[in-house]
Residue, then its C-alpha position, 0 to 999 in steps of 0.5 A: m560540509s558543515t555540521v548544520q548541513k550534515g544535520v539537515s541532510q540527515l533529517v531530509d534522508t530520514n524524512m524520505d525514508e519515512e515517506s517511502t515506508r508510508l508509501q509502501a504501506l499505502q500501496t500494500k493496503q491498496s493491493l490487498g483491497v483490490q484483491s479482497l474485492s476481486i475475491a468477493n466478486n468471484s465468490s458472489q458470481s460462483i453463488v449466482k452460478l449455483f442457483t442459476g444452474 
Protein backbone atom coordinates (compact mmCIF):
# COMPACT_ATOMS: atom_id res chain seq x y z
CA MET A 1 0.00 0.00 0.00
CA SER A 2 1.40 3.38 -0.98
CA THR A 3 1.77 6.33 1.35
CA VAL A 4 -1.11 8.10 -0.39
CA GLN A 5 -3.37 5.08 0.02
CA LYS A 6 -2.46 4.84 3.70
CA GLY A 7 -3.21 8.53 4.16
CA VAL A 8 -6.57 8.23 2.45
CA SER A 9 -7.38 5.15 4.50
CA GLN A 10 -6.58 7.01 7.73
CA LEU A 11 -8.74 9.96 6.67
CA VAL A 12 -11.65 7.65 5.89
CA ASP A 13 -11.22 5.85 9.22
CA THR A 14 -11.13 9.16 11.08
CA ASN A 15 -14.21 10.40 9.25
CA MET A 16 -16.08 7.19 10.07
CA ASP A 17 -15.11 7.53 13.74
CA GLU A 18 -16.38 11.13 13.79
CA GLU A 19 -19.65 10.18 12.12
CA SER A 20 -20.11 7.24 14.48
CA THR A 21 -19.60 9.54 17.47
CA ARG A 22 -22.03 12.08 16.00
CA LEU A 23 -24.62 9.34 15.45
CA GLN A 24 -24.26 8.13 19.03
CA ALA A 25 -24.71 11.68 20.32
CA LEU A 26 -27.87 12.17 18.23
CA GLN A 27 -29.28 8.82 19.36
CA THR A 28 -28.61 9.76 22.99
CA LYS A 29 -30.34 13.13 22.52
CA GLN A 30 -33.31 11.42 20.93
CA SER A 31 -33.55 8.88 23.74
CA LEU A 32 -33.37 11.61 26.38
CA GLY A 33 -36.05 13.59 24.54
CA VAL A 34 -38.38 10.61 24.45
CA GLN A 35 -37.78 9.93 28.15
CA SER A 36 -38.44 13.58 29.01
CA LEU A 37 -41.72 13.56 27.11
CA SER A 38 -42.74 10.34 28.84
CA ILE A 39 -41.98 11.83 32.27
CA ALA A 40 -43.87 15.02 31.43
CA ASN A 41 -46.85 13.03 30.17
CA ASN A 42 -46.92 10.86 33.29
CA SER A 43 -46.65 13.91 35.54
CA SER A 44 -49.56 15.68 33.85
CA GLN A 45 -51.66 12.51 34.11
CA SER A 46 -50.91 12.32 37.85
CA ILE A 47 -51.99 15.93 38.34
CA VAL A 48 -55.24 15.29 36.48
CA LYS A 49 -55.90 12.26 38.71
CA LEU A 50 -55.44 14.41 41.81
CA PHE A 51 -58.15 16.82 40.65
CA THR A 52 -60.57 14.22 39.36
CA GLY A 53 -60.36 12.08 42.45
